[in-house]
N, C-alpha and C positions, 0 to 999 in steps of 0.2 A: 044701457047697458046691459049686456045678456048675460044670464044667469049667474049673478053674483049670489053668493050665498054670504051672509052675515057671520063673523068670528068674532075672538075676546082679543083684547090687546090688555097685558100687564104690564103696568108703566113702572118700573122701582129707581127711582129717584133719592141719590144718598150722598154723602159727603162721607169721607173717611177719615180717620185716625191717623196720625205720621206713620211712615214705616208697611215695608207688604207685608211681614208677619205672617206667608204662606197663602196670603189673599189671590194673587194672580194665577198660582197652582188650583188652587180652589176652583176659584173663575173659570178658567177651563175645564177642568172637571164637571161642573154643574152645566155648562154649555154642551158638551160631550152627552151628559145622561139628559138633561132636558131634550135633544133633537131625537132620542131614543124611546121617548116618552109619547104614547098609544096619543093624539090629537094636537102635534105640536105642529106648527104650521113654521115658524121661521123666527129668528131673534136681530137684533138690531142694539148696537149698545155705541157709547161716547162718551171718556170721561177729561172733564178737566178739573176745574174747581168742584163742581156738582158732577155727580155721574148719571146717566140714564140709561137705563138697558129696560127696551122692550122686546118683549116676548110676545108671540101670536098663536092662539090657540082655537080648535074646531068648537070648544064648548066648554061652559061654567064647568061641567064635571071633569074635564080634561085637567082644566086650572086645581080643582081642589085634590084630584090624583097627585098632581106634580109637587102641591104643597105639603103632602103626608108621604112622599118619597123617603126614605130611610137616612140614603146621606143627603139630602136636599133640608132635612131637617137638623141633622148634624152642622152644616151648613149656615143653617138660618142663627142657632145658638153662637157660633163661632162668632159670626158677623155682628151680633148684639155685645159678645164679651169680648173683643178684638177689632174688629174692623171698620165698624159705622160710629161713625157722632150721633149720626140723623139718618133716618131715612123714611119715606114716604111710599105705599103701594098703593096703586089707582088700578081698578079691574073695569074695562070699558069695552063696549058692544060696537064694534066696526059695521056699521049699516051700508057706506058708501066709500070707495076709495078710486085717486084717479093718479095720474104721476105724468111728469115733462121728464124725456130723455131726449140728448142733442146728439 
C-alpha cells in the first residue's frame, strides 16, 4: 500500500424516537456543514432499525473542532431532547483500508 496516511472515523450509532420532528432537515444541514470543516474527508450513512453514520477526518483535532461547532452543538442538544432514544459514539484510527469494486 503506497503512501497511506492513517485517518480517523467517528462512528455514530443510534436508535430514533418516533416521527421526524425536523430530523431530516437537520441531518442534511449537519452533513453540509461537516463537509465544510477543516479536516473533513467523507461521510457514509445508513438507517433502518438502527442508524449508523460514519464520518472520516484527517485528525483528532478536526473531530474536536467539529464537536464544538455552534450549529452542531444545537443539533446535539436537539438530538438528546427530540430525536434519539439511544446513541453511541466511537472514534477510531484507520490504519489500513481496502475495497472491492466490480
